[in-house]
C-alpha positions in Angstrom: -11.3 -76.9 0.7 -10.4 -76.8 4.4 -12.7 -73.9 5.1 -15.5 -75.7 3.2 -15.1 -78.8 5.4 -15.0 -76.6 8.6 -18.3 -74.9 7.4 -19.8 -78.3 6.7 -18.8 -79.6 10.2 -20.3 -76.4 11.8 -23.5 -76.8 9.7 -23.7 -80.5 10.8 -23.1 -79.5 14.5 -25.8 -76.8 14.3 -28.3 -79.2 12.6 -27.6 -81.8 15.4 -28.1 -79.1 18.2 -31.3 -78.2 16.5 -32.6 -81.8 16.3 -31.7 -82.2 19.9 -33.6 -79.2 21.0 -36.7 -79.9 19.0 -37.1 -83.7 18.9 -38.2 -84.0 22.6 -41.1 -82.5 24.6 -39.6 -80.1 27.2 -42.0 -81.1 30.0 -41.8 -85.0 29.8 -38.6 -85.7 27.8 -40.6 -87.9 25.3 -40.4 -87.5 21.6 -42.7 -85.0 20.0 -45.2 -86.3 17.5 -43.3 -85.3 14.3 -40.1 -87.3 15.5 -42.3 -90.0 16.7 -44.0 -90.5 13.5 -40.4 -90.5 11.7 -39.4 -93.4 14.0 -42.5 -95.2 13.6 -41.9 -95.1 9.8 -38.4 -96.5 10.5 -39.7 -99.3 12.7 -42.2 -100.3 10.0 -39.4 -100.1 7.4 -36.7 -102.2 9.2 -38.8 -104.6 11.5 -40.9 -106.1 8.8 -41.3 -109.3 10.6 -42.4 -107.7 13.8 -46.1 -106.9 14.6 -46.6 -103.6 16.4 -49.4 -102.0 18.5 -50.2 -98.4 19.1 -51.2 -97.6 22.6 -52.8 -94.3 23.5 -53.1 -93.2 26.9 -54.7 -89.9 28.4 -55.8 -88.4 31.6 -59.6 -88.5 32.0 -60.9 -85.0 32.7 -57.7 -83.4 32.4 -58.9 -79.9 32.1 -61.1 -80.3 35.4 -57.9 -81.5 37.1 -56.2 -78.3 35.8 -58.9 -76.2 37.1 -59.1 -77.8 40.5 -55.5 -78.5 41.3 -53.5 -76.1 39.2 -50.9 -76.3 36.6 -48.2 -77.2 38.9 -50.0 -80.3 40.0 -50.9 -81.1 36.4 -47.2 -80.8 35.2 -46.3 -83.2 38.0 -48.7 -85.7 36.6 -47.7 -85.2 33.0 -43.9 -85.6 33.9 -44.8 -88.7 36.0 -46.7 -90.2 32.9 -43.6 -89.3 30.8 -41.3 -91.2 32.9 -43.7 -94.2 33.0 -44.0 -94.1 29.3 -40.3 -94.1 28.8 -39.9 -97.0 31.1 -42.5 -99.0 29.4 -41.1 -98.2 26.0 -37.7 -99.4 27.0 -39.1 -102.5 28.7 -41.1 -103.5 25.6 -38.7 -102.4 22.9 -40.9 -99.7 21.6 -40.9 -95.8 21.5 -43.2 -93.2 23.2 -44.3 -89.7 22.7 -46.3 -87.0 24.1 -48.7 -86.1 21.3 -50.4 -83.0 22.8 -51.6 -82.0 26.2 -52.6 -85.1 28.2 -52.3 -87.6 25.3 -49.4 -90.0 25.0 -48.6 -92.6 22.4 -46.5 -95.9 22.5 -45.6 -98.0 19.4 -44.5 -101.4 20.7 -44.1 -104.9 19.5 -47.4 -106.8 19.9 -48.0 -108.3 23.2 -50.9 -110.3 25.0 -50.1 -109.1 28.6 -51.5 -105.5 28.5 -53.5 -106.1 31.6 -50.3 -106.8 33.5 -48.2 -104.2 31.8 -50.7 -101.4 32.3 -51.4 -102.2 35.9 -47.6 -102.3 36.6 -47.5 -98.9 34.7 -50.2 -97.4 36.9 -48.6 -98.6 40.2 -45.2 -97.3 39.3 -46.8 -94.0 38.1 -49.0 -93.1 40.9 -47.0 -94.3 43.9 -47.8 -91.1 45.7 -51.3 -91.6 47.1 -52.1 -87.9 46.6 -51.9 -88.3 42.9 -53.4 -91.7 42.7 -56.7 -90.6 44.3 -57.1 -87.7 41.8 -56.2 -89.0 38.4 -57.8 -91.5 36.3 -56.2 -92.8 33.0 -57.9 -94.2 29.9 -55.9 -96.5 27.5 -56.7 -97.7 24.0 -54.9 -100.3 22.0 -54.8 -100.8 18.3 -53.0 -104.1 17.7 -51.2 -105.2 14.6 -51.2 -101.4 13.8 -48.8 -101.8 10.8 -51.6 -103.3 8.7 -53.1 -99.7 8.6 -50.7 -97.8 6.2 -51.7 -94.4 7.4 -49.9 -93.6 10.6 -52.4 -91.0 11.8 -55.2 -93.4 11.2 -53.4 -95.7 13.6 -53.4 -93.1 16.4 -57.1 -92.3 15.6 -58.1 -96.0 16.0 -56.1 -96.4 19.3 -57.8 -93.2 20.6 -61.1 -94.6 19.6 -60.5 -97.6 21.7 -59.5 -95.4 24.8 -62.6 -93.3 24.3 -64.8 -96.7 24.1 -63.4 -97.7 27.4 -64.4 -94.3 28.8 -64.1 -93.7 32.5 -65.0 -97.3 33.5 -62.7 -98.2 36.2 -63.4 -101.9 35.7 -62.1 -101.7 32.2 -58.5 -100.7 32.2 -58.2 -100.4 28.4 -60.2 -100.6 25.1 -59.0 -102.6 22.0 -59.7 -101.5 18.5 -60.6 -104.5 16.5 -59.2 -104.3 13.0 -61.5 -105.1 10.2 -59.9 -106.1 6.9 -61.6 -104.4 3.9 
């Protein structure tokens, strides 16, 4: 009986270590997409009275940056974005992840001050002039995202909004307008 309990404790400890090692992106420290989706599901399950938005951000022409300035520079950019995403998620009561490459996701309670929040995010992010002059970000927002039951579709809609905003420096972000069927 005691051996079974000890074995169970060891198994739980190993599982906890495995989760700790796999739930976060090594470069940015943000959740990876699989764990992020699990947490989004929990938010939807436990915060039924809260409206949530999906925010996607990515670096415009990231591959060109990588070719021109190298991987070390781009890793610095990605780490900086990760720090900014964590800060914004904490500040707004949401969660963030690095989905892949230069694409990041936030799931945060609905807000109406994105212009201010994203300008602040960028100001904190690119405090080094060397980075600010070389990097352009695109943002897309899918408001009231929990209306769409398919989580992947939520991300696609936010990405569509980011793509619609394009590289237009006048337009900081795009918003996907949800159409009820």
